[in-house]
N, C-alpha and C positions, 0 to 999 in steps of 0.2 A: 680501509679508512683508519687513519692514525688518530691518536688522541688529540693532536693538534688541529685535525680537521673538524672536531666535534664542537659544535657551538652549544650553548646553554639549552637552546630550543631543541637541539637533537640528542641531548643527553638521555640515556635510557633506551635509545633505539639502536638497532643493529645497523641501519643504514640512514644516510642523511635524507632530509626531506626533498623530494623531487618537485617538478613543476606543479602549480596549483590545479585543482580540478576545474574543468570547463573554463579553461584559461581565457577564453574570448569574453566571459562575463564576470571573471573574477574581480572582486572589489569594484564593480562598476555602478552599484547603487549607493548614492551618496547618503550619508548619515550625519545629520546635524548634532552638534554637542550643546546647542543652545535651545531655548524655548521650553515649553511645558513638557512634563513627563509623558503626557498623551501624544504630543507632537513627535517627541523623540521615539516613542513606542511604535507609532504608525509607520515609520521608515523600515521597521522589521517584519511588518505584516506582508505576507506572501508566501515564503517558503513553507510554512506550516500548512497552508491550504494546498500547495502542490503535493505535499506528503499526504494530506487527507484524501486526495484523489484515489490513492492506492487502497484506501480503506473502504471504498464504495464502488470498485471496478465491477465489470460484468460478472466475474467469477464470484464475487460476493453475492450478487443477485441470485444465482443458482443455489448456492447453499442456504441462503436466507429463505427463499421461496420454498425449497424442499423442507426445511426445518420447520417453517410456519405451517405448512400444509399437513405435515406428519404429526407434528407434536404441539400444535397450537402456540401459546405464548411461552412455553416452558424454556425455550432456548434464549429468551431475551436476557437471562442472567449471563449466558455465555457471551452475548454481544457486549454487555456491560463489563464483564471481567476482561475480555479481550481488549476493550477500549482503554481500561485502566493500565493494562499491560503496555499498551501502545504509547500512552502518555509518558509512562516511566522510561521506556526504552528511547523514545524520540528525544527526551530530555538529555539522555546520555549522549546521543549523537551530536546534539548542538554543543554540549560540554567538550566532547572529543575534538570537534572541528575547531572551536574557538580556543581552547586550552593548548592544543598541540599543533594547530595549523594544518592538520591532516584529515582527510576523509577517511572512512572506515577501510576502504580498499587500500589506500596508501598505508595506513597504519599496520594492516596485516602484512603488506609487502616488507615494510620497514622493520617489523618486530620479529617475524618468524623466519626460519630457514626457508630457502627457495623451494624445496619440495613440498613443504606444508603450505606455503603461500599459493603455490600452483594448484594444489588440491582444493583449497579454499576458493580459488577463483573458478575452478570447475563447478563447484557447488553453486557459487553465485550466479554463473551463467545459466545453470539448469533452473535456478529460480526465475531468472528473467525470462527464459524461454517459457516456463510454465505460466508466468504472467502474461506474457505475449499471446499465448494460445487462447487464454480467457478473453483477452481484448479482441483477437481476430474473431472468434465465434460471437462474442457479445455484440461487436460492431456489425457484423454480418446479419445477425438476427434483427438488430435495430433497423438496418436498411430494408430487410425483407418485410418487416411489419409496417413500416412507414410507406415505402415506395414500391413493395412487391417485387423487389430484386431477388432473384433466386440465391439461396444460401451459397451455392457453389461459386457464383459470380461475385457475390458480396465478399467472400473470403479473399478473392483475388484483388477486388477494389481496395481492400484495406491496405494493401502494399503502397498505394498512392498517397497515404496520408503523410509521407515523408516531406511532401511539398508544403504542407501546413506548417510543419516543424521549421522548415528552412525560412519561410516567410516570417514567422514569429521571431526567430532568432535574429533576423536582420533588423527588425524593429527595436529590439532591446529587451532585457530580461523583465522589466516592469511590464511590458506589453504581454508577455507570456503569462505573468501572474494575473494580469487583468482579464485575459482570455479565460484562464482556468476558473477564476472566481465568478466570472459572469455565468459560465455554464453551470457552476455549482448552484448559483442562485436560481436558474431555470429548473434544475433537478429538484431543489427544495420546494419550489412553488407546485411543481407537478405532484409531489407527494402529499403536500397539504391538502390539495383539492381532492386527490384519490382517497385519502383517509377520511375526509369529511363525507365522501359519497359512500365509503364502505361502513362508517359508523361502528367501529369495533367496541367491545365491552371494555371500557377503560378501567374498571375494577380488576378484571382479569389480566389486563396489561400491566398494571402495577404489581400484582402477585407474580407475574412472570419474571420480574427482576430479582426475585428471591432465589437463593441457591437451592439445589436439590441433588441428592445423591443418586437419583435415578439416571442422571447423565452418565455416570461411571458404570452403573450396573447394566444398562441397556447398550449392547454394542452398535445398534442402528443409530441410536441417539448420540453415542460417542463419536461415531463416524462423521456425522453432520456437525457435531460440536467442533471437532478437530478442524473440519473444513472451514467453519466460521472463524476460528482462530487463524487458520492459514490464510484466509481471505482478509482478515483484519490486521493482524500483525504480520506484515509481509517483508521478507528479507530484503527485497530491492529498495524498499523505503529507508531502511537503515543506512544503506550507502548513499541513497539520494540526499536525505536530509543532512548528513554530515558533509555533503559536497555544496549544495546550494545555499546553506547558511553563510558560506564564505563569499557570496555575491555581494554582501554588505561591506562597505568601506568603513569598518567600525574603529579602526586605529589599533595600535600595538601596545599601548600602556596598560598595565593591569587594571586600572580603573575603567578604561574604555572597554576592555574585554569582559569585565564583570557585568557592566551595563548591557553589553551585547548579548551575554549569556542569559541575563534576566529577561530581556525583551524577546529573545528568540524562544525561549521556554514559554512565555506567555502566548506567543503566536501560535506555536505548535499545539499547546493545550487547548486554546480556544478553537482552533481548527478541527482538533479531533473530537471535541465535544459536538461540534457541528456534524462531523462524520457519523457519530453515534446516533444523531437524530435520523439521518438518512438510513443507516443500517437497520435500526429498530423500525422505521417506517415500512421498509420492505417486508420484514418479518411480520409485523402487525397486520399489514395488508393481506398477506398470504394466510394468516391465521383466521383473520376476520371473514375472508371470503371462502377460501378452500377448505380449511379444517372445520369451520362451523357448519358448512354444508355437506360434510362427509366425503369430500373429494381429497382425501389424504395422500393419494398417489401422485399428485401434481409435483413434477420436478423440473420440467423443461420451461424455459422462459416463453417460448412460443405458445405452449399449451396454456400457461398462465395467462398470457395476453388474450387468447381467444376465449377464455371463460370469464374474463373480468365483466364484460358487458352484460351477459345475462344475469350474473350473480349480483352485481352492483345496481343494475338497472339503468345504466347510462352508457352511451356510446363514447362519451368524453373520456372515461376512465382509461379504456385501452389505448387511445391516442396519446394521452399524457404519459402512460406507462412506456410507450415506444419512444417518445420524444426524450424522456429521461434516460433510457437505456442507451440511445444514441449519443447523448451529451457525455455520459459516463465513458463510453467507448473512446470518444474524441479526446476527453481529458486525459484518460489513461495512456493514450498515445504519446502525448506530450511528455508526461512524467517518466514513462518507461524508456523513452529515447534517452533522456538525460541520465537516468540510472544506468542504462547500458554503457553510455560513455564514461561515466565515473568509474564503473567497475573495470572496464578494459584499460583505461588510462592508468587508474591507480594500481591495479595488480601487475599489469604487463608493461606500463609505460609506453603503450602504443597509441599513437594519436591518429585516429581516423576522422574524416569529415563526418558531420551529422548524417548526411544522406547515405553514406556508405555504411555506417554503423547501423542505421535504421533498417536498411534493406537487408543486411546480413541477418539480423535477429528475426525480422518479419518473415523472410523466406523460410527460416528454420521452423518457425511457428506455423507457417501456412501449410506445410507438408503434412504433419498429423492432423491438423484441422480440416483440411481438404479431403483427406483420406477417410476420415470419420464421417464427414458430411456426405461423400459420395457413396460409402458403403452402408451406413446406418440411416442416413437422412436426418431429419430434424430430431427424431427420437434420440440419437446418440449424442447431440450436442450438449444436452443437460448432464449426462454422465461425464462427458469429457471436461466440462466446466468444474464439476465438483471434484473429480480426480486431480485436476490441475491445482486446486486449492489444498488438497491433501498433500500433494507433492511439496507445495510451498511450506506446509506446516513441518515436514520432515527436514526441510533445509534450514529452518529458522535457528536451531541450536548452533549451527556452523557460523552464524553471523552474530547471534546474541552473546555467546560465550566469549569471543575475542573482544567484543564491545565492552563487557563488564570487566574483563581482565585489564583492558588498557586504561579505562576511566578510573580504576582503583589504585593504579600504579603511580605512586608519587614521583618516581624517577622520570616517567613519561609525562605527567600532567602538571607537576609542580603545585602552584597555588590552586589550580583548578581541579585537583583530585576530588572525585565524588565523595561526599560525606558517608560515613558508615551506614546510615539509615537507608540512604539511596541505593547503595551497592547491595544492602540486604534485600530490599524489594526487588531490585533487578535480578539478583540471584534467585530469589524465590520464583520470579517469573520464568526464568530459564528452567528451573527445576520442574515447575508445573508442566511446562510444554514438553520437556523431555519425557516426563512420566506418562503424559497422555499419549505421546508417540509410541512408547514402549507397550503400553496397554492396548492401543489400537493394533499394532503389529502382532501381539499375542493373539488378539481376538481373530485377526484375519488368518493367521497360521492354523488355528484350531477350527476354523469355519469349514 
């Protein structure tokens, strides 16, 4: 690439910007520049809720249930902390996309030497596979709890969800967003009813959001805390958000981009606060039912489902629990497919049909999920879910550090460079996650 080939938009990057992410839906959602601020902001509502799906996927259920059962309300502070981290990082994703015109995968490819970009791609694929494992297991459990389908068969059935993705993509991106938001509403209602039936100690719930040093001192609590962070701040969501923000046709002038960034940040912040309600509800439900009754060893979703009715005193609670779980699995299927496409297209510039990409990642995830299910049965699924979230936590720095690097670089971002305070908070977030990873690895080596 010669200096004559470099446009102002490509200044500061090793390579020129390639094709946009998810090219079939790129800039397809119209954004009006007239009307009230609320009307203009509503055009940007959607991507944040797709991102929020990753913060309440089936893997999150396993860690939250185990955390609430073992330690009561104490890990609510971790859920709050990880949600704040998520808000900061997702705002940087929107900034990167709108300011540079690149998603995170494209930015890594265009900024780093090819060997470095290739390694980062491998880590991103590992994160997506770990996410997919959680979805496979969670959806299979949901099918088993609702319809009595054996786990082994349920794992195989999850490969067919690609047809749901294809159908939604043909209808248009707004239909995908409507589908996801509708299921999120069902999940929310399910937990509202379950919490009303469980009747937790709300005073203890409030205290649970206060920080405690016991999390760092107790290896078991730290393991679950890191799992919650891994389940909440998920690597694939950083790639996803930086891609789907660009479905909005927000224009190319600095003023239009600034307004797009403001509305996109509002969207993701509101959606992630909604995700916190769901995450906290799962943990509170486990604490109110299992921990307070002395059943601190509950870790599997299936076991939690079977024990809800006698502890809450209602047959409705386990039904709502299973419905919410299945909705989470279906939603996660949609968002993980798009994240996988963005990662492969952005890093490798390889364009595969959605069905081909989905089947490849789902088959890779089905193999370990089916093996664990066949060998260990339902008892092993909880361990696999928590392990997948810890794996995600270890992958986080390889997505967060480049994101912070890019958004603070004025050569790459121009007028959309992240302000110093935001970079500081994002750097602190990365530092906390890396330190927690090192601490956990040290504890595991000494165990």
